[in-house]
PyMOL CGO cylinders between C-alpha atoms (Angstrom):
from pymol import cmd
from pymol.cgo import CYLINDER

trace = [
    CYLINDER, 0.00, 0.00, 0.00, 1.09, 3.57, -0.60, 0.3, 1, 1, 1, 1, 1, 1,
    CYLINDER, 1.09, 3.57, -0.60, 0.79, 6.22, 2.13, 0.3, 1, 1, 1, 1, 1, 1,
    CYLINDER, 0.79, 6.22, 2.13, -2.63, 7.42, 1.01, 0.3, 1, 1, 1, 1, 1, 1,
    CYLINDER, -2.63, 7.42, 1.01, -3.98, 3.88, 1.03, 0.3, 1, 1, 1, 1, 1, 1,
    CYLINDER, -3.98, 3.88, 1.03, -2.60, 3.30, 4.54, 0.3, 1, 1, 1, 1, 1, 1,
    CYLINDER, -2.60, 3.30, 4.54, -4.39, 6.37, 5.88, 0.3, 1, 1, 1, 1, 1, 1,
    CYLINDER, -4.39, 6.37, 5.88, -7.63, 5.42, 4.12, 0.3, 1, 1, 1, 1, 1, 1,
    CYLINDER, -7.63, 5.42, 4.12, -7.48, 1.88, 5.52, 0.3, 1, 1, 1, 1, 1, 1,
    CYLINDER, -7.48, 1.88, 5.52, -7.34, 3.28, 9.06, 0.3, 1, 1, 1, 1, 1, 1,
    CYLINDER, -7.34, 3.28, 9.06, -10.26, 5.63, 8.48, 0.3, 1, 1, 1, 1, 1, 1,
    CYLINDER, -10.26, 5.63, 8.48, -12.66, 3.03, 7.11, 0.3, 1, 1, 1, 1, 1, 1,
    CYLINDER, -12.66, 3.03, 7.11, -12.32, 0.98, 10.31, 0.3, 1, 1, 1, 1, 1, 1,
    CYLINDER, -12.32, 0.98, 10.31, -14.77, 3.51, 11.76, 0.3, 1, 1, 1, 1, 1, 1,
    CYLINDER, -14.77, 3.51, 11.76, -17.43, 2.60, 9.19, 0.3, 1, 1, 1, 1, 1, 1,
    CYLINDER, -17.43, 2.60, 9.19, -20.21, 0.42, 10.60, 0.3, 1, 1, 1, 1, 1, 1,
    CYLINDER, -20.21, 0.42, 10.60, -23.28, -1.25, 9.16, 0.3, 1, 1, 1, 1, 1, 1,
    CYLINDER, -23.28, -1.25, 9.16, -26.22, 1.05, 8.56, 0.3, 1, 1, 1, 1, 1, 1,
    CYLINDER, -26.22, 1.05, 8.56, -24.22, 4.28, 8.52, 0.3, 1, 1, 1, 1, 1, 1,
    CYLINDER, -24.22, 4.28, 8.52, -24.72, 7.37, 6.40, 0.3, 1, 1, 1, 1, 1, 1,
    CYLINDER, -24.72, 7.37, 6.40, -21.23, 8.22, 5.16, 0.3, 1, 1, 1, 1, 1, 1,
    CYLINDER, -21.23, 8.22, 5.16, -19.98, 11.52, 3.79, 0.3, 1, 1, 1, 1, 1, 1,
    CYLINDER, -19.98, 11.52, 3.79, -17.72, 10.88, 0.82, 0.3, 1, 1, 1, 1, 1, 1,
    CYLINDER, -17.72, 10.88, 0.82, -15.00, 13.48, 0.42, 0.3, 1, 1, 1, 1, 1, 1,
    CYLINDER, -15.00, 13.48, 0.42, -13.24, 14.56, -2.76, 0.3, 1, 1, 1, 1, 1, 1,
    CYLINDER, -13.24, 14.56, -2.76, -9.64, 14.03, -3.80, 0.3, 1, 1, 1, 1, 1, 1,
    CYLINDER, -9.64, 14.03, -3.80, -6.97, 11.45, -4.51, 0.3, 1, 1, 1, 1, 1, 1,
    CYLINDER, -6.97, 11.45, -4.51, -6.68, 10.19, -0.92, 0.3, 1, 1, 1, 1, 1, 1,
    CYLINDER, -6.68, 10.19, -0.92, -10.43, 9.90, -0.38, 0.3, 1, 1, 1, 1, 1, 1,
    CYLINDER, -10.43, 9.90, -0.38, -10.68, 7.89, -3.58, 0.3, 1, 1, 1, 1, 1, 1,
    CYLINDER, -10.68, 7.89, -3.58, -9.00, 4.97, -1.80, 0.3, 1, 1, 1, 1, 1, 1,
    CYLINDER, -9.00, 4.97, -1.80, -11.52, 5.12, 1.06, 0.3, 1, 1, 1, 1, 1, 1,
    CYLINDER, -11.52, 5.12, 1.06, -14.45, 5.07, -1.38, 0.3, 1, 1, 1, 1, 1, 1,
    CYLINDER, -14.45, 5.07, -1.38, -12.99, 2.07, -3.21, 0.3, 1, 1, 1, 1, 1, 1,
    CYLINDER, -12.99, 2.07, -3.21, -12.34, 0.22, 0.06, 0.3, 1, 1, 1, 1, 1, 1,
    CYLINDER, -12.34, 0.22, 0.06, -15.88, 0.83, 1.33, 0.3, 1, 1, 1, 1, 1, 1,
    CYLINDER, -15.88, 0.83, 1.33, -17.26, -0.42, -1.97, 0.3, 1, 1, 1, 1, 1, 1,
    CYLINDER, -17.26, -0.42, -1.97, -15.14, -3.57, -1.74, 0.3, 1, 1, 1, 1, 1, 1,
    CYLINDER, -15.14, -3.57, -1.74, -16.43, -4.29, 1.77, 0.3, 1, 1, 1, 1, 1, 1,
    CYLINDER, -16.43, -4.29, 1.77, -20.01, -3.84, 0.58, 0.3, 1, 1, 1, 1, 1, 1,
    CYLINDER, -20.01, -3.84, 0.58, -19.43, -6.26, -2.27, 0.3, 1, 1, 1, 1, 1, 1,
    CYLINDER, -19.43, -6.26, -2.27, -17.85, -8.95, -0.10, 0.3, 1, 1, 1, 1, 1, 1,
    CYLINDER, -17.85, -8.95, -0.10, -20.47, -8.55, 2.63, 0.3, 1, 1, 1, 1, 1, 1,
    CYLINDER, -20.47, -8.55, 2.63, -18.14, -7.20, 5.32, 0.3, 1, 1, 1, 1, 1, 1,
    CYLINDER, -18.14, -7.20, 5.32, -20.33, -4.07, 5.36, 0.3, 1, 1, 1, 1, 1, 1,
    CYLINDER, -20.33, -4.07, 5.36, -24.00, -3.69, 4.58, 0.3, 1, 1, 1, 1, 1, 1,
    CYLINDER, -24.00, -3.69, 4.58, -26.70, -1.02, 4.48, 0.3, 1, 1, 1, 1, 1, 1,
    CYLINDER, -26.70, -1.02, 4.48, -24.25, 1.82, 3.86, 0.3, 1, 1, 1, 1, 1, 1,
    CYLINDER, -24.25, 1.82, 3.86, -25.38, 4.92, 1.98, 0.3, 1, 1, 1, 1, 1, 1,
    CYLINDER, -25.38, 4.92, 1.98, -23.15, 7.76, 0.92, 0.3, 1, 1, 1, 1, 1, 1,
    CYLINDER, -23.15, 7.76, 0.92, -23.46, 11.53, 0.59, 0.3, 1, 1, 1, 1, 1, 1,
    CYLINDER, -23.46, 11.53, 0.59, -20.95, 12.64, -2.07, 0.3, 1, 1, 1, 1, 1, 1,
    CYLINDER, -20.95, 12.64, -2.07, -19.27, 16.04, -1.85, 0.3, 1, 1, 1, 1, 1, 1,
    CYLINDER, -19.27, 16.04, -1.85, -18.76, 16.38, -5.61, 0.3, 1, 1, 1, 1, 1, 1,
    CYLINDER, -18.76, 16.38, -5.61, -19.81, 14.95, -8.94, 0.3, 1, 1, 1, 1, 1, 1,
    CYLINDER, -19.81, 14.95, -8.94, -16.42, 13.22, -9.01, 0.3, 1, 1, 1, 1, 1, 1,
    CYLINDER, -16.42, 13.22, -9.01, -16.91, 11.43, -5.71, 0.3, 1, 1, 1, 1, 1, 1,
    CYLINDER, -16.91, 11.43, -5.71, -20.48, 10.52, -6.75, 0.3, 1, 1, 1, 1, 1, 1,
    CYLINDER, -20.48, 10.52, -6.75, -19.11, 8.88, -9.91, 0.3, 1, 1, 1, 1, 1, 1,
    CYLINDER, -19.11, 8.88, -9.91, -16.49, 6.96, -7.93, 0.3, 1, 1, 1, 1, 1, 1,
    CYLINDER, -16.49, 6.96, -7.93, -19.11, 5.80, -5.41, 0.3, 1, 1, 1, 1, 1, 1,
    CYLINDER, -19.11, 5.80, -5.41, -21.44, 4.55, -8.12, 0.3, 1, 1, 1, 1, 1, 1,
    CYLINDER, -21.44, 4.55, -8.12, -18.56, 2.66, -9.74, 0.3, 1, 1, 1, 1, 1, 1,
    CYLINDER, -18.56, 2.66, -9.74, -17.67, 1.15, -6.35, 0.3, 1, 1, 1, 1, 1, 1,
    CYLINDER, -17.67, 1.15, -6.35, -21.28, 0.09, -5.73, 0.3, 1, 1, 1, 1, 1, 1,
    CYLINDER, -21.28, 0.09, -5.73, -22.06, 2.48, -2.86, 0.3, 1, 1, 1, 1, 1, 1,
    CYLINDER, -22.06, 2.48, -2.86, -25.74, 3.58, -2.85, 0.3, 1, 1, 1, 1, 1, 1,
    CYLINDER, -25.74, 3.58, -2.85, -26.06, 7.35, -2.73, 0.3, 1, 1, 1, 1, 1, 1,
    CYLINDER, -26.06, 7.35, -2.73, -28.38, 9.70, -0.89, 0.3, 1, 1, 1, 1, 1, 1,
    CYLINDER, -28.38, 9.70, -0.89, -28.66, 13.45, -0.29, 0.3, 1, 1, 1, 1, 1, 1,
    CYLINDER, -28.66, 13.45, -0.29, -28.63, 15.84, 2.64, 0.3, 1, 1, 1, 1, 1, 1,
    CYLINDER, -28.63, 15.84, 2.64, -32.30, 16.52, 1.95, 0.3, 1, 1, 1, 1, 1, 1,
    CYLINDER, -32.30, 16.52, 1.95, -33.01, 12.86, 2.71, 0.3, 1, 1, 1, 1, 1, 1,
    CYLINDER, -33.01, 12.86, 2.71, -30.43, 12.51, 5.51, 0.3, 1, 1, 1, 1, 1, 1,
    CYLINDER, -30.43, 12.51, 5.51, -29.61, 15.83, 7.17, 0.3, 1, 1, 1, 1, 1, 1,
    CYLINDER, -29.61, 15.83, 7.17, -27.34, 14.18, 9.76, 0.3, 1, 1, 1, 1, 1, 1,
    CYLINDER, -27.34, 14.18, 9.76, -24.30, 12.19, 8.63, 0.3, 1, 1, 1, 1, 1, 1,
    CYLINDER, -24.30, 12.19, 8.63, -22.73, 9.58, 10.90, 0.3, 1, 1, 1, 1, 1, 1,
    CYLINDER, -22.73, 9.58, 10.90, -19.20, 9.83, 9.55, 0.3, 1, 1, 1, 1, 1, 1,
    CYLINDER, -19.20, 9.83, 9.55, -17.37, 11.71, 6.81, 0.3, 1, 1, 1, 1, 1, 1,
    CYLINDER, -17.37, 11.71, 6.81, -13.99, 10.71, 5.41, 0.3, 1, 1, 1, 1, 1, 1,
    CYLINDER, -13.99, 10.71, 5.41, -12.13, 13.43, 3.56, 0.3, 1, 1, 1, 1, 1, 1,
    CYLINDER, -12.13, 13.43, 3.56, -8.64, 14.68, 2.75, 0.3, 1, 1, 1, 1, 1, 1,
    CYLINDER, -8.64, 14.68, 2.75, -6.89, 18.02, 3.26, 0.3, 1, 1, 1, 1, 1, 1,
    CYLINDER, -6.89, 18.02, 3.26, -4.28, 20.18, 1.57, 0.3, 1, 1, 1, 1, 1, 1,
    CYLINDER, -4.28, 20.18, 1.57, -2.77, 21.40, 4.85, 0.3, 1, 1, 1, 1, 1, 1,
    CYLINDER, -2.77, 21.40, 4.85, -3.16, 20.40, 8.50, 0.3, 1, 1, 1, 1, 1, 1,
    CYLINDER, -3.16, 20.40, 8.50, -1.91, 22.75, 11.24, 0.3, 1, 1, 1, 1, 1, 1,
    CYLINDER, -1.91, 22.75, 11.24, -0.92, 21.59, 14.75, 0.3, 1, 1, 1, 1, 1, 1,
    CYLINDER, -0.92, 21.59, 14.75, -4.38, 22.48, 16.14, 0.3, 1, 1, 1, 1, 1, 1,
    CYLINDER, -4.38, 22.48, 16.14, -6.03, 20.49, 13.29, 0.3, 1, 1, 1, 1, 1, 1,
    CYLINDER, -6.03, 20.49, 13.29, -7.27, 23.54, 11.43, 0.3, 1, 1, 1, 1, 1, 1,
    CYLINDER, -7.27, 23.54, 11.43, -7.32, 22.61, 7.75, 0.3, 1, 1, 1, 1, 1, 1,
    CYLINDER, -7.32, 22.61, 7.75, -6.93, 24.14, 4.34, 0.3, 1, 1, 1, 1, 1, 1,
    CYLINDER, -6.93, 24.14, 4.34, -9.05, 22.32, 1.77, 0.3, 1, 1, 1, 1, 1, 1,
    CYLINDER, -9.05, 22.32, 1.77, -10.22, 23.12, -1.71, 0.3, 1, 1, 1, 1, 1, 1,
    CYLINDER, -10.22, 23.12, -1.71, -7.60, 22.09, -4.23, 0.3, 1, 1, 1, 1, 1, 1,
    CYLINDER, -7.60, 22.09, -4.23, -10.08, 19.49, -5.45, 0.3, 1, 1, 1, 1, 1, 1,
    CYLINDER, -10.08, 19.49, -5.45, -12.59, 22.27, -6.11, 0.3, 1, 1, 1, 1, 1, 1,
    CYLINDER, -12.59, 22.27, -6.11, -15.28, 20.93, -3.76, 0.3, 1, 1, 1, 1, 1, 1,
    CYLINDER, -15.28, 20.93, -3.76, -14.74, 23.10, -0.67, 0.3, 1, 1, 1, 1, 1, 1,
    CYLINDER, -14.74, 23.10, -0.67, -18.32, 24.40, -0.48, 0.3, 1, 1, 1, 1, 1, 1,
    CYLINDER, -18.32, 24.40, -0.48, -19.97, 20.98, -0.54, 0.3, 1, 1, 1, 1, 1, 1,
    CYLINDER, -19.97, 20.98, -0.54, -17.22, 19.54, 1.66, 0.3, 1, 1, 1, 1, 1, 1,
    CYLINDER, -17.22, 19.54, 1.66, -17.79, 22.17, 4.35, 0.3, 1, 1, 1, 1, 1, 1,
    CYLINDER, -17.79, 22.17, 4.35, -21.57, 21.71, 4.27, 0.3, 1, 1, 1, 1, 1, 1,
    CYLINDER, -21.57, 21.71, 4.27, -21.15, 17.94, 4.64, 0.3, 1, 1, 1, 1, 1, 1,
    CYLINDER, -21.15, 17.94, 4.64, -18.51, 18.36, 7.38, 0.3, 1, 1, 1, 1, 1, 1,
    CYLINDER, -18.51, 18.36, 7.38, -20.84, 20.56, 9.44, 0.3, 1, 1, 1, 1, 1, 1,
    CYLINDER, -20.84, 20.56, 9.44, -23.62, 17.98, 9.06, 0.3, 1, 1, 1, 1, 1, 1,
    CYLINDER, -23.62, 17.98, 9.06, -21.38, 15.14, 10.29, 0.3, 1, 1, 1, 1, 1, 1,
    CYLINDER, -21.38, 15.14, 10.29, -21.16, 13.62, 13.75, 0.3, 1, 1, 1, 1, 1, 1,
    CYLINDER, -21.16, 13.62, 13.75, -17.52, 12.76, 13.05, 0.3, 1, 1, 1, 1, 1, 1,
    CYLINDER, -17.52, 12.76, 13.05, -15.14, 14.14, 10.41, 0.3, 1, 1, 1, 1, 1, 1,
    CYLINDER, -15.14, 14.14, 10.41, -12.09, 11.97, 9.76, 0.3, 1, 1, 1, 1, 1, 1,
    CYLINDER, -12.09, 11.97, 9.76, -9.29, 13.49, 7.71, 0.3, 1, 1, 1, 1, 1, 1,
    CYLINDER, -9.29, 13.49, 7.71, -6.75, 11.29, 5.93, 0.3, 1, 1, 1, 1, 1, 1,
    CYLINDER, -6.75, 11.29, 5.93, -3.42, 12.69, 4.73, 0.3, 1, 1, 1, 1, 1, 1,
    CYLINDER, -3.42, 12.69, 4.73, 0.20, 11.78, 4.23, 0.3, 1, 1, 1, 1, 1, 1,
    CYLINDER, 0.20, 11.78, 4.23, 2.80, 13.52, 6.36, 0.3, 1, 1, 1, 1, 1, 1,
    CYLINDER, 2.80, 13.52, 6.36, 3.65, 16.06, 3.63, 0.3, 1, 1, 1, 1, 1, 1,
    CYLINDER, 3.65, 16.06, 3.63, 0.36, 17.85, 4.46, 0.3, 1, 1, 1, 1, 1, 1,
    CYLINDER, 0.36, 17.85, 4.46, 1.39, 18.70, 8.03, 0.3, 1, 1, 1, 1, 1, 1,
    CYLINDER, 1.39, 18.70, 8.03, 2.48, 22.34, 8.34, 0.3, 1, 1, 1, 1, 1, 1,
    CYLINDER, 2.48, 22.34, 8.34, 3.56, 24.50, 11.28, 0.3, 1, 1, 1, 1, 1, 1,
    CYLINDER, 3.56, 24.50, 11.28, 1.55, 27.46, 9.94, 0.3, 1, 1, 1, 1, 1, 1,
    CYLINDER, 1.55, 27.46, 9.94, -1.32, 27.39, 7.43, 0.3, 1, 1, 1, 1, 1, 1,
    CYLINDER, -1.32, 27.39, 7.43, -0.61, 28.84, 4.01, 0.3, 1, 1, 1, 1, 1, 1,
    CYLINDER, -0.61, 28.84, 4.01, 2.98, 27.69, 3.91, 0.3, 1, 1, 1, 1, 1, 1,
    CYLINDER, 2.98, 27.69, 3.91, 2.55, 25.04, 1.20, 0.3, 1, 1, 1, 1, 1, 1,
    CYLINDER, 2.55, 25.04, 1.20, -0.89, 25.45, -0.36, 0.3, 1, 1, 1, 1, 1, 1,
    CYLINDER, -0.89, 25.45, -0.36, -2.99, 28.39, -1.55, 0.3, 1, 1, 1, 1, 1, 1,
    CYLINDER, -2.99, 28.39, -1.55, -6.32, 29.05, 0.14, 0.3, 1, 1, 1, 1, 1, 1,
    CYLINDER, -6.32, 29.05, 0.14, -9.22, 28.40, -2.23, 0.3, 1, 1, 1, 1, 1, 1,
    CYLINDER, -9.22, 28.40, -2.23, -12.00, 31.01, -2.12, 0.3, 1, 1, 1, 1, 1, 1,
    CYLINDER, -12.00, 31.01, -2.12, -15.19, 30.21, -4.03, 0.3, 1, 1, 1, 1, 1, 1,
    CYLINDER, -15.19, 30.21, -4.03, -16.83, 33.28, -5.58, 0.3, 1, 1, 1, 1, 1, 1,
    CYLINDER, -16.83, 33.28, -5.58, -19.81, 33.92, -7.83, 0.3, 1, 1, 1, 1, 1, 1,
    CYLINDER, -19.81, 33.92, -7.83, -18.81, 34.74, -11.42, 0.3, 1, 1, 1, 1, 1, 1,
    CYLINDER, -18.81, 34.74, -11.42, -20.60, 38.11, -11.44, 0.3, 1, 1, 1, 1, 1, 1,
    CYLINDER, -20.60, 38.11, -11.44, -18.07, 40.85, -10.77, 0.3, 1, 1, 1, 1, 1, 1,
    CYLINDER, -18.07, 40.85, -10.77, -15.40, 38.44, -9.58, 0.3, 1, 1, 1, 1, 1, 1,
    CYLINDER, -15.40, 38.44, -9.58, -12.60, 40.77, -10.64, 0.3, 1, 1, 1, 1, 1, 1,
    CYLINDER, -12.60, 40.77, -10.64, -13.82, 43.42, -8.21, 0.3, 1, 1, 1, 1, 1, 1,
    CYLINDER, -13.82, 43.42, -8.21, -12.93, 41.15, -5.27, 0.3, 1, 1, 1, 1, 1, 1,
    CYLINDER, -12.93, 41.15, -5.27, -9.24, 40.97, -6.09, 0.3, 1, 1, 1, 1, 1, 1,
    CYLINDER, -9.24, 40.97, -6.09, -8.19, 44.25, -4.49, 0.3, 1, 1, 1, 1, 1, 1,
    CYLINDER, -8.19, 44.25, -4.49, -10.00, 43.38, -1.28, 0.3, 1, 1, 1, 1, 1, 1,
    CYLINDER, -10.00, 43.38, -1.28, -8.35, 39.95, -1.24, 0.3, 1, 1, 1, 1, 1, 1,
    CYLINDER, -8.35, 39.95, -1.24, -4.92, 41.53, -1.74, 0.3, 1, 1, 1, 1, 1, 1,
    CYLINDER, -4.92, 41.53, -1.74, -5.61, 43.81, 1.21, 0.3, 1, 1, 1, 1, 1, 1,
    CYLINDER, -5.61, 43.81, 1.21, -5.92, 40.67, 3.34, 0.3, 1, 1, 1, 1, 1, 1,
    CYLINDER, -5.92, 40.67, 3.34, -2.29, 39.82, 2.54, 0.3, 1, 1, 1, 1, 1, 1,
    CYLINDER, -2.29, 39.82, 2.54, -2.44, 37.39, -0.35, 0.3, 1, 1, 1, 1, 1, 1,
    CYLINDER, -2.44, 37.39, -0.35, -1.87, 37.22, -4.07, 0.3, 1, 1, 1, 1, 1, 1,
    CYLINDER, -1.87, 37.22, -4.07, -5.20, 36.07, -5.59, 0.3, 1, 1, 1, 1, 1, 1,
    CYLINDER, -5.20, 36.07, -5.59, -5.14, 34.08, -8.83, 0.3, 1, 1, 1, 1, 1, 1,
    CYLINDER, -5.14, 34.08, -8.83, -8.23, 32.91, -10.69, 0.3, 1, 1, 1, 1, 1, 1,
    CYLINDER, -8.23, 32.91, -10.69, -8.16, 29.12, -11.12, 0.3, 1, 1, 1, 1, 1, 1,
    CYLINDER, -8.16, 29.12, -11.12, -8.34, 28.05, -14.74, 0.3, 1, 1, 1, 1, 1, 1,
    CYLINDER, -8.34, 28.05, -14.74, -9.17, 24.86, -16.58, 0.3, 1, 1, 1, 1, 1, 1,
    CYLINDER, -9.17, 24.86, -16.58, -7.30, 25.30, -19.82, 0.3, 1, 1, 1, 1, 1, 1,
    CYLINDER, -7.30, 25.30, -19.82, -8.05, 28.81, -21.02, 0.3, 1, 1, 1, 1, 1, 1,
    CYLINDER, -8.05, 28.81, -21.02, -11.39, 29.10, -19.20, 0.3, 1, 1, 1, 1, 1, 1,
    CYLINDER, -11.39, 29.10, -19.20, -12.21, 29.70, -15.52, 0.3, 1, 1, 1, 1, 1, 1,
    CYLINDER, -12.21, 29.70, -15.52, -12.53, 26.54, -13.47, 0.3, 1, 1, 1, 1, 1, 1,
    CYLINDER, -12.53, 26.54, -13.47, -16.19, 25.95, -12.54, 0.3, 1, 1, 1, 1, 1, 1,
    CYLINDER, -16.19, 25.95, -12.54, -17.28, 24.29, -9.31, 0.3, 1, 1, 1, 1, 1, 1,
    CYLINDER, -17.28, 24.29, -9.31, -20.26, 21.94, -9.18, 0.3, 1, 1, 1, 1, 1, 1,
    CYLINDER, -20.26, 21.94, -9.18, -22.34, 25.00, -8.26, 0.3, 1, 1, 1, 1, 1, 1,
    CYLINDER, -22.34, 25.00, -8.26, -21.10, 26.91, -11.33, 0.3, 1, 1, 1, 1, 1, 1,
    CYLINDER, -21.10, 26.91, -11.33, -18.89, 29.27, -9.32, 0.3, 1, 1, 1, 1, 1, 1,
    CYLINDER, -18.89, 29.27, -9.32, -15.28, 30.37, -9.79, 0.3, 1, 1, 1, 1, 1, 1,
    CYLINDER, -15.28, 30.37, -9.79, -12.36, 29.66, -7.44, 0.3, 1, 1, 1, 1, 1, 1,
    CYLINDER, -12.36, 29.66, -7.44, -9.73, 32.25, -6.61, 0.3, 1, 1, 1, 1, 1, 1,
    CYLINDER, -9.73, 32.25, -6.61, -6.57, 30.68, -5.19, 0.3, 1, 1, 1, 1, 1, 1,
    CYLINDER, -6.57, 30.68, -5.19, -5.19, 33.04, -2.55, 0.3, 1, 1, 1, 1, 1, 1,
    CYLINDER, -5.19, 33.04, -2.55, -1.45, 32.67, -1.99, 0.3, 1, 1, 1, 1, 1, 1,
    CYLINDER, -1.45, 32.67, -1.99, -0.46, 33.70, 1.53, 0.3, 1, 1, 1, 1, 1, 1,
    CYLINDER, -0.46, 33.70, 1.53, 3.04, 33.56, 2.95, 0.3, 1, 1, 1, 1, 1, 1,
    CYLINDER, 3.04, 33.56, 2.95, 1.36, 32.38, 6.16, 0.3, 1, 1, 1, 1, 1, 1,
    CYLINDER, 1.36, 32.38, 6.16, -2.01, 32.58, 7.90, 0.3, 1, 1, 1, 1, 1, 1,
    CYLINDER, -2.01, 32.58, 7.90, -1.52, 33.57, 11.52, 0.3, 1, 1, 1, 1, 1, 1,
    CYLINDER, -1.52, 33.57, 11.52, -5.18, 33.99, 12.52, 0.3, 1, 1, 1, 1, 1, 1,
    CYLINDER, -5.18, 33.99, 12.52, -7.43, 31.61, 10.53, 0.3, 1, 1, 1, 1, 1, 1,
    CYLINDER, -7.43, 31.61, 10.53, -10.61, 32.56, 12.42, 0.3, 1, 1, 1, 1, 1, 1,
    CYLINDER, -10.61, 32.56, 12.42, -10.14, 36.27, 11.75, 0.3, 1, 1, 1, 1, 1, 1,
    CYLINDER, -10.14, 36.27, 11.75, -9.32, 35.62, 8.10, 0.3, 1, 1, 1, 1, 1, 1,
    CYLINDER, -9.32, 35.62, 8.10, -12.38, 33.41, 7.67, 0.3, 1, 1, 1, 1, 1, 1,
    CYLINDER, -12.38, 33.41, 7.67, -14.64, 36.14, 9.05, 0.3, 1, 1, 1, 1, 1, 1,
    CYLINDER, -14.64, 36.14, 9.05, -13.07, 38.77, 6.80, 0.3, 1, 1, 1, 1, 1, 1,
    CYLINDER, -13.07, 38.77, 6.80, -13.37, 36.62, 3.69, 0.3, 1, 1, 1, 1, 1, 1,
    CYLINDER, -13.37, 36.62, 3.69, -17.01, 35.78, 4.34, 0.3, 1, 1, 1, 1, 1, 1,
    CYLINDER, -17.01, 35.78, 4.34, -17.88, 39.47, 4.69, 0.3, 1, 1, 1, 1, 1, 1,
    CYLINDER, -17.88, 39.47, 4.69, -16.86, 40.16, 1.06, 0.3, 1, 1, 1, 1, 1, 1,
    CYLINDER, -16.86, 40.16, 1.06, -19.99, 40.37, -1.14, 0.3, 1, 1, 1, 1, 1, 1,
    CYLINDER, -19.99, 40.37, -1.14, -19.78, 37.62, -3.76, 0.3, 1, 1, 1, 1, 1, 1,
    CYLINDER, -19.78, 37.62, -3.76, -17.60, 35.28, -1.71, 0.3, 1, 1, 1, 1, 1, 1,
    CYLINDER, -17.60, 35.28, -1.71, -19.51, 32.02, -1.28, 0.3, 1, 1, 1, 1, 1, 1,
    CYLINDER, -19.51, 32.02, -1.28, -17.10, 30.05, 0.91, 0.3, 1, 1, 1, 1, 1, 1,
    CYLINDER, -17.10, 30.05, 0.91, -13.42, 29.60, 1.71, 0.3, 1, 1, 1, 1, 1, 1,
    CYLINDER, -13.42, 29.60, 1.71, -11.19, 26.58, 2.29, 0.3, 1, 1, 1, 1, 1, 1,
    CYLINDER, -11.19, 26.58, 2.29, -10.45, 27.19, 5.97, 0.3, 1, 1, 1, 1, 1, 1,
    CYLINDER, -10.45, 27.19, 5.97, -11.93, 24.32, 8.00, 0.3, 1, 1, 1, 1, 1, 1,
    CYLINDER, -11.93, 24.32, 8.00, -11.81, 25.38, 11.64, 0.3, 1, 1, 1, 1, 1, 1,
    CYLINDER, -11.81, 25.38, 11.64, -12.92, 23.07, 14.44, 0.3, 1, 1, 1, 1, 1, 1,
    CYLINDER, -12.92, 23.07, 14.44, -14.37, 20.50, 12.05, 0.3, 1, 1, 1, 1, 1, 1,
    CYLINDER, -14.37, 20.50, 12.05, -11.80, 17.67, 12.15, 0.3, 1, 1, 1, 1, 1, 1,
    CYLINDER, -11.80, 17.67, 12.15, -12.63, 15.04, 14.77, 0.3, 1, 1, 1, 1, 1, 1,
    CYLINDER, -12.63, 15.04, 14.77, -9.38, 13.20, 14.11, 0.3, 1, 1, 1, 1, 1, 1,
    CYLINDER, -9.38, 13.20, 14.11, -6.67, 13.06, 11.47, 0.3, 1, 1, 1, 1, 1, 1,
    CYLINDER, -6.67, 13.06, 11.47, -4.85, 9.96, 10.27, 0.3, 1, 1, 1, 1, 1, 1,
    CYLINDER, -4.85, 9.96, 10.27, -1.35, 10.82, 9.06, 0.3, 1, 1, 1, 1, 1, 1,
    CYLINDER, -1.35, 10.82, 9.06, 0.50, 8.21, 7.03, 0.3, 1, 1, 1, 1, 1, 1,
    CYLINDER, 0.50, 8.21, 7.03, 4.30, 8.22, 6.88, 0.3, 1, 1, 1, 1, 1, 1,
    CYLINDER, 4.30, 8.22, 6.88, 6.98, 5.70, 6.00, 0.3, 1, 1, 1, 1, 1, 1,
    CYLINDER, 6.98, 5.70, 6.00, 7.16, 4.84, 9.70, 0.3, 1, 1, 1, 1, 1, 1,
    CYLINDER, 7.16, 4.84, 9.70, 3.43, 4.06, 9.87, 0.3, 1, 1, 1, 1, 1, 1,
    CYLINDER, 3.43, 4.06, 9.87, 0.09, 5.77, 10.51, 0.3, 1, 1, 1, 1, 1, 1,
    CYLINDER, 0.09, 5.77, 10.51, -0.49, 8.00, 13.53, 0.3, 1, 1, 1, 1, 1, 1,
    CYLINDER, -0.49, 8.00, 13.53, -3.71, 9.51, 14.85, 0.3, 1, 1, 1, 1, 1, 1,
    CYLINDER, -3.71, 9.51, 14.85, -4.06, 13.18, 15.75, 0.3, 1, 1, 1, 1, 1, 1,
    CYLINDER, -4.06, 13.18, 15.75, -6.99, 14.51, 17.79, 0.3, 1, 1, 1, 1, 1, 1,
    CYLINDER, -6.99, 14.51, 17.79, -7.98, 18.05, 18.80, 0.3, 1, 1, 1, 1, 1, 1,
    CYLINDER, -7.98, 18.05, 18.80, -6.41, 19.10, 22.09, 0.3, 1, 1, 1, 1, 1, 1,
]
cmd.load_cgo(trace, "trace")
């Protein structure tokens, strides 16, 4: 197994029969979805239904044989398994490089337990040191936000897919905000969400129940202090 598979294997040990499972987005979460599907097929698990956080994770779940549901049908999720782009020492996260931060945050807040799976390269002493912060914005007037974002201490760059703006599942744009470091995530989150046209940002504060970190030496578990 590679490191991502090792972390995913630890996370799915929390999955029990009859659960509603939030299915995160990204390369690490892909392994968890495939493993859950395998356990459903061989009968190790049964009566699992999933709430996908993106069209991509929905497609993977259908291919793996995981029945899908929605938050309208199940407003409370037993367990969500997701990845992260950065994890700080207090388990504050940066997410959003997979483009699903809005749905991921909605699902995380609806979850009894949010398990994050990463390899050790995602651990950082200060947020913003290795990954930009994704900010989802509506397309209308998006360029008018850039000056305000710069005033918050970042260099904002519109995410592209080829020559066109990247579109989220909700049809919004993503501006990747490059910070040298983020010293006060809570303050920054409040300031970002006050900007008209900003839909959501990739700061996940107080949402991770535990984090499995895979390294060459093995997998360790981190919990909020």
